[in-house]
C-alpha positions in Angstrom: -4.0 -20.9 25.1 -3.7 -19.1 21.8 0.0 -18.9 21.1 -0.2 -16.3 18.4 -2.7 -14.0 20.1 -1.4 -11.1 22.2 -3.6 -9.1 24.5 -3.7 -5.4 23.2 -4.1 -4.2 26.8 -1.2 -5.8 28.6 0.8 -7.4 25.7 0.7 -10.8 27.4 -0.2 -14.1 25.7 -2.1 -15.8 28.5 -5.2 -15.9 26.2 -8.3 -18.2 25.8 -11.3 -18.1 23.5 -14.4 -16.6 25.1 -17.4 -16.7 22.7 -17.9 -14.7 19.6 -19.0 -11.2 18.6 -21.4 -10.4 15.8 -20.2 -7.8 13.3 -22.3 -6.0 10.7 -19.8 -6.6 7.8 -17.7 -9.7 8.6 -20.2 -11.8 10.5 -19.1 -13.5 13.7 -15.6 -12.6 15.1 -13.8 -14.6 17.7 -13.7 -13.0 21.1 -10.7 -13.6 23.4 -10.2 -13.3 27.1 -6.9 -12.4 28.8 -6.3 -14.2 32.1 -3.6 -11.7 32.9 -5.6 -8.5 32.9 -9.2 -9.8 32.8 -9.9 -8.0 29.5 -12.0 -9.2 26.6 -11.1 -8.3 23.0 -11.3 -9.3 19.4 -8.5 -9.2 16.8 -8.4 -5.8 15.1 -7.0 -6.3 11.6 -6.6 -3.8 8.9 -10.3 -3.8 8.1 -11.5 -3.2 11.7 -14.5 -0.8 11.8 -14.7 -0.6 8.0 -18.3 -0.4 6.8 -17.5 -2.6 3.7 -16.2 -6.1 3.5 -12.5 -6.9 2.9 -13.5 -8.6 -0.4 -15.2 -5.5 -1.7 -12.4 -3.2 -0.7 -9.6 -5.3 -2.1 -11.6 -5.8 -5.3 -11.7 -2.0 -5.8 -8.0 -1.6 -5.1 -7.1 -4.4 -7.5 -9.2 -2.9 -10.3 -7.7 0.6 -9.8 -4.1 -0.7 -10.0 -5.1 -2.6 -13.2 -5.9 0.8 -14.7 -9.6 1.3 -14.0 -10.6 4.8 -12.8 -12.3 5.2 -9.4 -15.5 6.3 -11.2 -15.5 3.2 -13.4 -14.9 1.0 -10.3 -17.9 2.6 -8.8 -20.0 1.7 -11.8 -18.7 -1.9 -11.6 -19.9 -2.1 -7.9 -23.4 -1.1 -9.0 -23.6 -4.4 -10.8 -22.5 -6.8 -8.0 -23.2 -5.0 -4.7 -26.6 -3.7 -3.6 -25.1 -1.1 -1.4 -22.8 0.9 -3.6 -19.8 3.0 -2.6 -18.9 6.4 -3.9 -15.8 7.0 -5.9 -14.6 9.2 -3.0 -14.8 6.2 -0.7 -12.8 4.1 -3.2 -10.2 6.8 -3.4 -9.9 6.9 0.4 -9.4 3.1 0.5 -6.6 3.5 -2.0 -4.8 6.0 0.1 -5.4 4.2 3.4 -4.3 0.7 2.3 -1.5 1.9 0.0 0.0 3.8 2.9 -0.6 0.8 5.2 1.1 -1.7 2.8 3.9 0.9 2.0 4.7 1.3 5.7 5.2 -2.4 6.0 7.1 -3.0 2.8 9.4 0.0 3.5 10.9 -2.0 6.3 11.8 -5.0 4.1 15.2 -5.7 2.6 14.8 -7.3 -0.8 16.9 -8.8 -3.6 16.0 -7.3 -7.0 17.3 -8.0 -10.5 19.4 -4.8 -10.0 17.0 -3.1 -12.4 13.9 -1.2 -11.6 11.3 0.5 -13.7 9.9 3.9 -12.5 6.5 5.2 -13.6 3.7 7.4 -12.4 -0.1 7.5 -12.6 -2.2 10.7 -12.5 -5.7 10.9 -11.2 -7.9 13.7 -10.1 -9.6 14.5 -6.8 -12.1 17.4 -6.8 -10.5 18.6 -10.0 -7.0 18.6 -8.6 -4.3 16.2 -9.8 -2.6 13.6 -7.6 0.3 11.5 -8.6 1.2 7.9 -7.6 4.8 7.3 -8.3 6.3 3.8 -8.1 9.2 1.6 -8.9 8.9 -2.1 -9.9 11.4 -4.9 -10.3 10.6 -6.1 -13.9 11.5 -9.7 -13.2 9.6 -10.4 -10.0 6.9 -7.7 -10.7 7.5 -6.7 -7.0 6.7 -3.0 -6.2 9.9 -1.9 -4.7 8.8 1.6 -3.6 5.9 4.0 -4.1 4.1 7.0 -2.7 1.4 9.6 -3.4 2.3 13.2 -4.2 0.5 16.4 -5.2 3.0 16.9 -8.1 5.5 14.9 -10.0 8.7 16.9 -9.8 12.4 16.0 -9.4 12.2 15.9 -5.5 9.2 13.6 -5.5 10.8 11.1 -8.0 14.1 11.3 -6.1 12.3 10.4 -2.9 10.8 7.2 -4.5 14.2 6.3 -6.0 16.1 6.8 -2.8 13.5 4.5 -1.0 14.1 1.8 -3.6 17.8 2.1 -3.2 17.6 1.8 0.6 15.8 -1.5 0.2 18.4 -3.0 -2.3 21.8 -1.2 -2.6 22.6 -3.4 -5.6 20.1 -1.6 -7.9 22.2 -0.1 -10.7 19.8 0.5 -13.6 16.6 2.5 -13.9 14.3 2.5 -16.9 11.5 5.1 -17.5 9.1 6.4 -20.1 11.5 9.3 -20.9 10.0 12.0 -18.7 12.9 14.5 -18.3 12.5 14.7 -14.5 13.6 11.1 -14.1 17.0 11.9 -15.5 17.5 14.9 -13.2 16.2 13.0 -10.2 18.9 10.4 -10.6 21.6 13.0 -10.9 20.5 14.6 -7.6 20.8 11.5 -5.6 24.0 11.4 -3.4 27.3 10.7 -5.1 27.6 7.3 -3.4 24.3 6.3 -5.0 24.5 8.0 -8.4 27.7 6.0 -9.2 25.6 2.9 -9.2 22.6 4.2 -11.0 22.1 4.5 -14.8 19.0 5.7 -16.6 17.9 4.3 -19.9 15.7 6.7 -21.9 
């Protein structure tokens, strides 16, 4: 019996291995059989039904967050992968997996150094700007909170700061690049929060 495998049909763990399934991208995948409901299934992870390998997708995401544009990432793929992906596909991976990881990390309670750095990154999709706003603990380099927005205004920055504060109520110092909206975003957070937040410009 596979102790850590749960049947997606009946949520029972009375599971045994039952052969394998050939996938186009990831090769052979283990097939399981549920003795409780007589169903066969394979483990559906975050890359289920993706046309590209997990290694290729994570490479693109890593390059992007290191400052490489989606079009430059696409050029990089042309060198190492025979079947290239468009910059639009790379952008869609960024949104999909950033939201997926964000949904998980948003549930975590963390212990930061009581200081966070807030910053934003702009990129264009079909000529229209999109903003990625994030906060990072400077000591651990852990991304405390983040989200995608169509603009970088006070409300958007406030949302990211509030999310960071909900994860660690001990945060009491915020550093930024001096963009004026950061200062006003901090001031608009509830009184109970603003008393513990300072901004260094």
